[in-house]
C-alpha positions in Angstrom: 21.7 -5.4 15.7 22.6 -5.0 18.7 20.5 -2.4 21.2 22.9 -0.9 23.1 21.6 1.6 25.8 23.4 4.9 26.8 23.5 5.5 30.3 24.6 8.5 32.7 26.3 8.8 35.1 25.4 9.8 38.2 21.9 8.6 36.8 20.6 11.8 39.2 21.8 14.2 37.0 20.1 13.5 33.8 22.0 15.1 31.1 24.9 13.2 29.4 28.0 15.0 28.9 27.4 14.7 25.2 24.4 14.5 23.4 22.9 11.6 22.0 22.4 12.5 18.3 25.8 13.7 18.3 27.3 10.2 19.4 24.9 8.3 16.8 26.6 10.1 13.9 29.9 9.6 15.5 28.9 5.9 15.6 28.4 5.9 11.5 32.2 7.0 11.4 33.7 3.7 13.0 35.2 1.1 11.5 33.0 -2.1 11.6 29.7 -0.6 12.9 26.5 0.6 11.3 24.1 3.2 13.1 20.4 1.6 12.1 19.1 4.2 14.2 18.1 5.5 18.0 16.2 6.3 20.3 16.2 9.6 22.8 13.3 9.3 25.4 11.4 12.4 26.6 11.9 11.4 30.1 15.3 9.4 30.9 14.5 6.1 32.8 16.4 5.0 35.7 19.8 7.0 34.2 19.4 5.6 30.7 19.5 8.3 28.3 19.0 6.4 24.8 19.5 3.4 22.9 21.6 3.2 19.7 21.1 0.5 17.0 24.1 -0.6 16.0 24.8 -3.2 13.2 28.1 -5.2 14.1 29.8 -8.3 14.2 29.3 -8.9 17.6 27.0 -7.1 20.3 30.9 -7.0 22.1 32.4 -4.9 18.9 28.7 -2.8 18.7 29.5 -1.6 22.4 33.2 -1.3 21.6 32.5 0.6 18.6 29.6 2.8 20.9 32.8 3.4 23.5 34.9 4.8 20.3 33.1 7.1 19.4 31.9 8.3 22.6 35.7 8.7 23.8 36.1 10.8 20.4 33.2 13.5 21.4 34.5 14.1 25.2 36.7 17.7 24.8 38.3 16.9 28.8 40.9 15.3 29.4 40.7 11.6 29.1 42.2 10.6 32.7 39.2 12.7 34.1 36.8 11.3 32.0 35.4 7.4 32.6 33.1 6.1 29.9 32.6 2.3 30.4 30.7 -0.7 28.7 29.2 -3.5 30.7 26.8 -5.8 29.9 22.9 -6.0 30.6 21.9 -6.2 34.3 19.6 -8.9 34.7 16.0 -7.7 34.9 17.0 -5.6 31.7 14.8 -5.4 28.7 15.2 -7.9 26.1 16.7 -5.7 23.5 19.2 -4.3 25.8 22.7 -5.9 24.2 25.4 -3.8 26.2 25.1 -0.3 27.9 27.9 2.0 27.7 27.8 4.8 30.6 28.8 7.5 29.5 29.2 11.0 32.5 27.0 13.6 33.4 27.0 17.1 32.5 27.5 19.0 35.8 
């Protein structure tokens, strides 16, 4: 199981374009990924708006599954919306295997 953190960009808006609960449901539909559970904090911390715990063959596959799920939920033109997967930053929590950036709702 891999912990994929969801961050909103730009962080100061703190409201993601997609709902974490909707993203969790969509991840369970991605081939090779199984959603174990998700966590959505009451207050975002440094742009982090949730964590999805995903079972997959690797952390990379779990992260790519979350990216794929997020892209399927975005209704705006894909060339205007950037969803990215990156490795955890130094000093990130131990239970962080990747970070998916999603756009903010403006």
